[in-house]
TORVOSE-466497 format. One record per residue (C-alpha): x negated, y negated, z; residue number from 1. Coordinates in Angstrom, 1 decimal. Layout:
# TORVOSE-466497
> c1:c2:c3:num
> X:Y:Z:NUM
...
# end
This chain:
# TORVOSE-466497
> c1:c2:c3:num
> -232.4:-23.7:136.2:1
> -232.2:-25.8:133.2:2
> -228.3:-26.3:133.6:3
> -228.6:-27.7:137.3:4
> -231.1:-30.0:136.3:5
> -229.3:-31.3:133.3:6
> -226.4:-31.9:135.7:7
> -228.4:-33.8:138.0:8
> -230.0:-35.9:135.3:9
> -226.3:-36.8:134.1:10
> -225.4:-37.5:137.6:11
> -228.3:-40.0:138.0:12
> -227.6:-41.6:134.6:13
> -223.9:-42.1:135.5:14
> -224.8:-43.7:138.7:15
> -227.1:-46.0:137.0:16
> -224.8:-46.8:134.1:17
> -221.9:-47.6:136.8:18
> -224.3:-49.9:138.5:19
> -225.2:-51.5:135.6:20
> -221.5:-52.2:134.5:21
> -220.8:-53.5:137.9:22
> -223.6:-56.0:137.5:23
> -222.5:-57.1:134.3:24
> -219.0:-57.6:135.7:25
> -220.6:-59.8:138.5:26
> -223.0:-61.9:136.2:27
> -220.2:-64.3:135.0:28
> -219.1:-65.0:138.6:29
> -222.9:-65.4:139.7:30
> -223.5:-67.9:136.6:31
> -220.4:-69.8:137.5:32
> -221.5:-69.9:141.2:33
> -224.9:-71.2:140.2:34
> -223.3:-73.6:137.8:35
> -221.1:-75.0:140.8:36
> -224.2:-75.4:142.8:37
> -226.2:-77.3:140.5:38
> -223.3:-79.6:139.6:39
> -222.5:-80.1:143.4:40
> -226.1:-81.2:143.7:41
> -225.6:-83.5:140.7:42
> -222.7:-85.0:142.6:43
> -224.6:-85.6:145.7:44
> -227.4:-87.3:143.8:45
> -224.7:-89.8:142.3:46
> -223.7:-90.4:146.0:47
> -227.3:-91.2:147.0:48
> -227.5:-93.6:144.1:49
> -224.1:-95.2:144.9:50
> -225.0:-95.7:148.6:51
> -228.3:-97.1:147.6:52
> -226.8:-99.7:145.6:53
> -224.5:-100.5:148.4:54
> -227.6:-100.9:150.8:55
> -229.3:-103.1:148.4:56
> -226.4:-105.5:147.9:57
> -225.6:-105.5:151.7:58
> -228.6:-106.9:153.6:59
> -226.6:-106.4:156.8:60
> -227.4:-102.8:157.7:61
> -226.3:-103.2:161.3:62
> -222.9:-103.8:160.0:63
> -222.8:-100.7:158.2:64
> -224.4:-98.8:161.1:65
> -221.8:-99.9:163.3:66
> -218.7:-99.3:161.2:67
> -217.2:-96.0:161.0:68
> -220.3:-94.2:162.3:69
> -222.1:-95.1:159.4:70
> -219.8:-93.6:157.2:71
> -219.9:-95.5:153.7:72
> -218.0:-93.3:151.5:73
> -215.7:-90.2:151.9:74
> -214.0:-88.2:148.9:75
> -215.4:-90.8:146.6:76
> -214.7:-89.7:143.0:77
> -217.4:-90.5:140.1:78
> -216.3:-93.7:138.3:79
> -214.0:-92.8:135.4:80
> -213.5:-89.1:136.4:81
> -210.7:-87.2:138.2:82
> -211.4:-85.4:141.8:83
> -211.9:-82.2:139.9:84
> -215.0:-83.4:138.6:85
> -216.6:-83.5:142.1:86
> -216.5:-86.0:144.8:87
> -219.2:-87.3:147.2:88
> -219.6:-88.7:150.6:89
> -222.3:-90.8:152.1:90
> -223.6:-91.8:155.6:91
> -226.5:-93.8:157.2:92
> -227.9:-93.6:160.6:93
> -230.6:-95.4:162.2:94
> -234.0:-93.7:162.6:95
> -233.9:-93.3:166.2:96
> -233.7:-89.4:166.6:97
> -236.0:-86.6:167.3:98
> -238.2:-85.8:164.2:99
> -237.4:-89.0:162.5:100
> -241.2:-90.3:162.5:101
> -241.9:-87.3:160.3:102
> -239.3:-88.4:157.7:103
> -240.0:-92.3:157.9:104
> -243.7:-92.5:158.8:105
> -242.6:-94.9:161.4:106
> -242.2:-94.8:165.1:107
> -238.7:-94.3:166.4:108
> -236.7:-97.5:165.9:109
> -236.1:-98.6:169.4:110
> -238.9:-96.6:171.0:111
> -236.6:-93.9:172.4:112
> -234.3:-91.2:171.1:113
> -231.0:-92.8:170.7:114
> -232.3:-96.3:171.5:115
> -231.0:-98.2:168.6:116
> -227.9:-96.5:166.8:117
> -226.4:-99.6:165.3:118
> -229.3:-101.9:165.3:119
> -232.0:-101.7:162.6:120
> -235.3:-103.3:163.5:121
> -237.8:-101.8:161.2:122
> -236.0:-101.9:157.7:123
> -235.6:-98.0:157.5:124
> -232.3:-95.9:157.5:125
> -231.5:-92.2:156.8:126
> -229.0:-91.5:154.3:127
> -227.2:-88.4:153.8:128
> -225.2:-87.8:150.8:129
> -223.0:-84.8:150.0:130
> -221.5:-83.5:146.9:131
> -218.6:-81.2:146.5:132
> -217.7:-79.3:143.3:133
> -215.3:-76.3:143.0:134
> -215.5:-75.8:146.9:135
> -219.2:-75.8:146.7:136
> -221.2:-78.4:148.8:137
> -224.7:-79.6:148.4:138
> -226.4:-82.2:150.8:139
> -229.4:-84.5:150.2:140
> -231.2:-86.7:152.5:141
> -233.4:-89.6:151.8:142
> -235.0:-92.4:153.6:143
> -234.1:-96.0:152.5:144
> -236.8:-98.6:153.4:145
> -237.1:-102.4:152.7:146
> -239.3:-105.0:153.7:147
> -237.2:-107.6:155.4:148
> -238.1:-111.2:154.2:149
> -238.9:-113.7:157.1:150
> -236.4:-116.5:157.6:151
> -238.5:-119.3:156.1:152
> -237.1:-122.6:157.5:153
> -237.8:-124.7:154.6:154
> -238.3:-125.2:151.0:155
> -241.8:-125.5:151.9:156
> -242.8:-123.8:155.3:157
> -246.0:-124.2:157.1:158
> -246.1:-121.9:159.8:159
> -249.7:-121.8:160.4:160
> -252.3:-123.5:162.9:161
> -252.4:-126.7:160.8:162
> -249.8:-129.2:159.1:163
> -252.5:-131.2:157.2:164
> -250.6:-132.3:154.1:165
> -251.2:-135.0:151.7:166
> -249.5:-136.4:148.4:167
> -251.5:-138.8:146.5:168
> -248.7:-140.0:144.6:169
> -244.8:-139.9:144.5:170
> -244.4:-137.4:141.9:171
> -242.9:-134.4:144.1:172
> -239.7:-133.4:145.1:173
> -239.3:-130.9:148.1:174
> -235.5:-129.8:148.4:175
> -234.0:-127.7:151.4:176
> -230.7:-127.6:149.8:177
> -229.6:-124.3:148.6:178
> -230.0:-123.9:144.8:179
> -228.9:-121.2:142.2:180
> -229.2:-120.5:138.5:181
> -226.0:-121.7:137.0:182
> -226.2:-120.8:133.2:183
> -228.5:-118.6:131.0:184
> -229.6:-116.6:134.0:185
> -230.6:-113.8:132.0:186
> -232.7:-115.6:129.7:187
> -236.4:-114.6:130.2:188
> -237.6:-118.1:129.2:189
> -237.6:-120.1:132.5:190
> -236.7:-123.5:130.6:191
> -233.7:-122.0:129.0:192
> -232.1:-121.6:132.5:193
> -230.4:-124.2:134.4:194
> -230.0:-124.7:138.0:195
> -227.7:-126.5:140.2:196
> -226.9:-126.8:143.8:197
> -225.0:-124.1:145.4:198
> -221.4:-125.0:146.2:199
> -221.9:-123.1:149.6:200
> -224.6:-124.8:151.6:201
> -224.4:-122.8:154.5:202
> -228.0:-121.6:153.7:203
> -229.4:-125.1:153.5:204
> -232.9:-125.4:154.9:205
> -235.4:-128.2:156.0:206
> -237.2:-129.8:153.5:207
> -240.4:-129.0:155.2:208
> -240.6:-126.8:158.2:209
> -243.9:-126.7:160.5:210
> -244.9:-124.7:163.6:211
> -243.6:-126.0:167.0:212
> -246.1:-127.7:169.2:213
> -249.4:-129.6:169.3:214
> -251.7:-129.0:166.4:215
> -254.9:-127.7:167.5:216
> -257.6:-129.9:165.8:217
> -255.7:-133.0:166.4:218
> -257.4:-135.8:168.0:219
> -255.6:-137.6:169.4:220
> -253.4:-134.9:169.8:221
> -249.9:-134.7:167.9:222
> -247.4:-132.3:166.9:223
> -247.6:-130.3:163.9:224
> -244.4:-132.2:162.7:225
> -246.1:-135.7:163.3:226
> -249.0:-134.5:161.3:227
> -246.9:-133.7:158.3:228
> -245.0:-136.9:158.7:229
> -248.1:-138.9:158.4:230
> -248.2:-138.0:154.9:231
> -244.9:-139.4:154.3:232
> -246.3:-142.9:154.3:233
> -244.0:-144.6:151.8:234
> -240.2:-145.0:151.6:235
> -240.4:-143.4:148.2:236
> -242.2:-140.2:149.5:237
> -239.7:-139.9:152.3:238
> -236.8:-140.1:149.9:239
> -238.5:-137.2:148.0:240
> -238.2:-134.9:150.7:241
> -234.6:-133.6:151.2:242
> -232.9:-130.9:153.4:243
> -231.2:-130.2:156.7:244
> -231.0:-133.0:159.2:245
> -232.7:-131.6:162.5:246
> -230.6:-134.3:164.3:247
> -227.4:-133.1:162.6:248
> -227.7:-129.7:161.2:249
> -224.5:-129.8:159.7:250
> -225.6:-132.3:157.1:251
> -228.4:-133.2:155.1:252
> -231.0:-136.2:155.1:253
> -234.2:-137.3:153.6:254
> -237.5:-138.1:155.2:255
> -238.6:-137.5:158.8:256
> -235.4:-135.9:160.0:257
> -235.9:-133.0:157.6:258
> -239.6:-132.3:158.7:259
> -238.8:-130.1:161.6:260
> -240.3:-127.6:163.8:261
> -239.1:-124.0:163.3:262
> -239.6:-120.9:165.4:263
> -238.1:-118.5:163.0:264
> -241.3:-117.8:161.3:265
> -244.8:-118.1:163.3:266
> -248.2:-116.6:162.3:267
> -247.4:-113.4:164.0:268
> -244.3:-112.8:161.8:269
> -246.4:-113.9:158.7:270
> -248.9:-111.4:159.4:271
> -246.4:-108.8:159.9:272
> -244.7:-109.4:156.3:273
> -247.9:-109.7:154.8:274
> -249.2:-106.4:156.2:275
> -246.1:-104.6:155.0:276
> -246.4:-106.2:151.6:277
> -249.8:-105.2:151.2:278
> -249.1:-101.6:152.0:279
> -245.6:-101.5:150.1:280
> -245.9:-98.7:147.2:281
> -245.5:-101.1:144.6:282
> -248.3:-103.4:145.6:283
> -251.7:-103.7:144.0:284
> -254.1:-106.1:145.9:285
> -256.4:-107.8:143.3:286
> -259.8:-108.8:144.6:287
> -260.9:-112.4:144.0:288
> -264.5:-113.3:145.2:289
> -266.6:-116.6:145.3:290
> -268.8:-114.9:142.7:291
> -266.0:-113.7:140.6:292
> -262.8:-115.8:141.2:293
> -259.6:-114.9:139.5:294
> -258.0:-116.9:137.0:295
> -254.6:-116.6:135.3:296
> -254.3:-118.3:131.7:297
> -250.9:-118.6:130.1:298
> -250.0:-119.8:126.7:299
> -251.6:-123.0:125.6:300
> -248.7:-124.9:124.4:301
> -245.0:-124.6:124.0:302
> -243.4:-121.6:125.6:303
> -244.3:-120.1:129.0:304
> -246.0:-116.8:129.5:305
> -244.9:-114.1:132.0:306
> -247.7:-112.0:130.9:307
> -250.7:-114.3:131.1:308
> -254.4:-113.2:131.0:309
> -256.4:-112.3:134.2:310
> -260.0:-113.0:134.1:311
> -262.9:-113.4:136.7:312
> -265.8:-114.0:134.5:313
> -267.3:-110.6:135.7:314
> -265.8:-108.2:133.2:315
> -261.9:-108.3:134.4:316
> -259.7:-109.2:131.2:317
> -256.3:-108.1:131.1:318
> -252.7:-108.9:130.9:319
> -250.8:-109.4:134.2:320
> -247.0:-109.0:134.3:321
> -245.4:-111.7:136.5:322
> -242.0:-110.3:136.2:323
> -238.6:-111.8:135.5:324
> -235.6:-112.1:137.2:325
> -234.3:-108.7:136.2:326
> -237.6:-107.2:137.0:327
> -239.4:-109.2:139.7:328
> -242.9:-108.3:140.6:329
> -245.1:-108.5:143.7:330
> -248.5:-110.0:142.9:331
> -251.0:-110.0:145.7:332
> -254.7:-111.7:145.3:333
> -256.9:-111.3:148.2:334
> -260.1:-113.5:148.4:335
> -262.8:-113.9:151.0:336
> -263.7:-116.1:154.0:337
> -265.2:-119.3:153.1:338
> -265.7:-121.8:156.0:339
> -266.1:-124.7:153.9:340
> -262.6:-124.4:152.6:341
> -263.8:-125.0:149.0:342
> -263.0:-121.4:147.6:343
> -260.3:-121.1:144.7:344
> -258.8:-117.8:145.1:345
> -256.5:-118.1:142.1:346
> -256.7:-120.7:139.4:347
> -253.4:-121.4:137.1:348
> -254.0:-122.5:133.8:349
> -251.9:-123.7:130.9:350
> -248.2:-122.4:130.9:351
> -247.1:-119.8:133.3:352
> -243.7:-118.3:134.6:353
> -242.9:-115.6:136.8:354
> -240.4:-114.1:139.1:355
> -241.0:-112.0:142.6:356
> -243.7:-112.8:145.2:357
> -247.1:-114.4:144.6:358
> -249.4:-114.0:147.3:359
> -253.0:-115.6:147.6:360
> -254.7:-114.7:150.8:361
> -258.0:-115.9:152.1:362
> -258.4:-118.4:149.1:363
> -257.1:-121.6:147.8:364
> -254.2:-121.6:145.1:365
> -255.1:-124.5:142.5:366
> -252.6:-125.2:139.6:367
> -254.3:-127.1:136.8:368
> -251.7:-126.0:134.2:369
> -247.7:-125.7:134.5:370
> -246.3:-123.0:136.7:371
> -242.5:-121.9:137.0:372
> -241.6:-119.5:139.4:373
> -238.3:-117.8:140.9:374
> -238.9:-116.2:144.3:375
> -241.7:-116.6:146.8:376
> -245.2:-118.2:146.6:377
> -247.4:-117.8:149.7:378
> -250.8:-119.0:150.0:379
> -252.2:-117.6:153.4:380
> -255.3:-117.0:155.6:381
> -258.5:-118.6:156.6:382
> -259.4:-122.0:155.3:383
> -256.7:-122.0:152.7:384
> -255.0:-124.7:150.6:385
> -252.1:-125.0:148.1:386
> -253.2:-127.4:145.4:387
> -251.3:-128.7:143.0:388
> -253.9:-130.7:141.0:389
> -253.7:-133.9:138.7:390
> -251.9:-133.2:135.4:391
> -250.1:-130.1:136.4:392
> -246.4:-129.4:136.7:393
> -245.0:-127.0:139.2:394
> -241.3:-125.9:139.6:395
> -240.5:-123.2:142.4:396
> -236.9:-122.1:143.1:397
> -237.0:-120.0:146.2:398
> -239.7:-120.6:149.0:399
> -243.0:-122.0:149.1:400
> -245.4:-121.1:152.3:401
> -248.7:-122.7:153.2:402
> -249.8:-120.5:156.4:403
> -253.4:-121.7:157.4:404
> -254.5:-119.1:160.1:405
> -257.6:-121.1:161.4:406
> -258.1:-124.6:161.9:407
> -261.8:-125.2:162.3:408
> -263.1:-125.6:158.9:409
> -266.2:-127.4:158.1:410
> -267.2:-129.7:155.1:411
> -265.7:-132.8:154.0:412
> -262.2:-133.3:155.7:413
> -261.1:-135.8:152.9:414
> -261.7:-133.2:150.1:415
> -258.4:-132.0:148.5:416
> -259.2:-128.4:149.8:417
> -259.3:-129.4:153.3:418
> -255.4:-129.9:153.3:419
> -253.0:-127.1:153.6:420
> -251.1:-128.7:150.9:421
> -252.3:-131.3:148.5:422
> -249.9:-132.7:146.1:423
> -251.4:-134.9:143.2:424
> -249.9:-133.2:140.2:425
> -247.7:-134.9:137.5:426
> -244.7:-133.1:139.1:427
> -244.4:-130.8:142.0:428
> -240.7:-129.4:142.5:429
> -240.1:-126.9:145.6:430
> -236.5:-126.2:145.9:431
> -235.2:-123.8:148.1:432
> -232.9:-120.8:146.7:433
> -231.4:-118.2:148.7:434
> -230.3:-116.5:145.3:435
> -233.8:-116.2:144.5:436
> -235.0:-114.9:147.6:437
> -232.2:-112.2:147.6:438
> -233.0:-111.5:144.2:439
> -236.7:-110.6:145.3:440
> -235.4:-108.7:148.2:441
> -232.7:-106.4:146.5:442
> -234.7:-105.8:143.2:443
> -238.1:-105.6:144.7:444
> -238.6:-104.8:148.3:445
> -236.6:-101.6:148.5:446
> -237.6:-97.8:148.1:447
> -236.2:-94.3:148.8:448
> -238.7:-92.0:150.2:449
> -238.6:-88.2:151.7:450
> -235.9:-87.0:149.3:451
> -234.9:-83.6:150.7:452
> -232.1:-81.0:149.8:453
> -230.6:-79.9:153.3:454
# end
């Protein structure tokens, strides 16, 4: 009896040993396969990063969608490596297919399945990148989104329902010619950078762009354009407004002919843009109230601060990062309704510099110190004004927007907060710069979401 049991046990052990030896022999192969899968995934991730960089640099996504079926790369090698280290491919498509709203969080582009295969209208595309290594392929799919910047028509754009603008002196320059940074552009000190007129002036804008049509509160009724032109009541003031000539768009001029209606940005377009900014993942909306108004205080003398102190007299006391050209910021202040048009939603003191997008909603922007900014400054909402106060100095390269959304404010209509724009500073220089706007678009208003492996 013992012998059969022993033989049976020996047989079982022999089988287990054979299985173990077989598994041991397979382990290197399994480890190699796992390594190949991991490396293929890394190569696919490299494809995502490469394609994202291309999308950031190329703002014409429609051109990419319409070319080669959206294929951006095929069999691309990693920089500095031979194909044996892996290759990747990348393709984009518009978000107009079944199931895409679950990926993007947006309605189908075009409203119906297949409605907009080569035309992006909502700033979202679906990117699929594949990585191949040693015959193993992995795919990663992401959603790339951007907040498109509206086509501002002027160095100073007034798309709202009022065109009440006043300069109490001639210490201003509003220039719609296209400027760019010429030297020391990576220097974090604005004062060390030099700017010049772009040799390519195809992006030139009007000096001041206004809403087409008749201003609602005018009596007798006049156009928005004529209302702004009333503020250019001297030859010197008129010479200080430079930009595209509305009577000859291929050339530039000064004065009345570069104060022009522009339909590219209206109150609806502005509101859509502001809603997108407020909901953007990198946005923190800071509340300013009449009881606790926000104040930014920079350096008292000498250098300009890009991290001024934010206070409101009610407990807030913190440094605020206003960004740089390398790392622009989105800074959003929201005030509250004041029908008298006297509420200062944000006051700027001392020496302040920044780069990115600065938004003040439902409150005045009052500059009593010195401001230097690369990018976009927007004052918007109900009963608001951009006030460049006596003794202050402001330089903005990019676009400046004053967008008043109601027109029936009360109070003294001769006070400075009544005007959408009041220029009484020692100097105000508002210069259009497509470079500064593109810098904001490319480095700030992009994001990747819904990262998944297929």
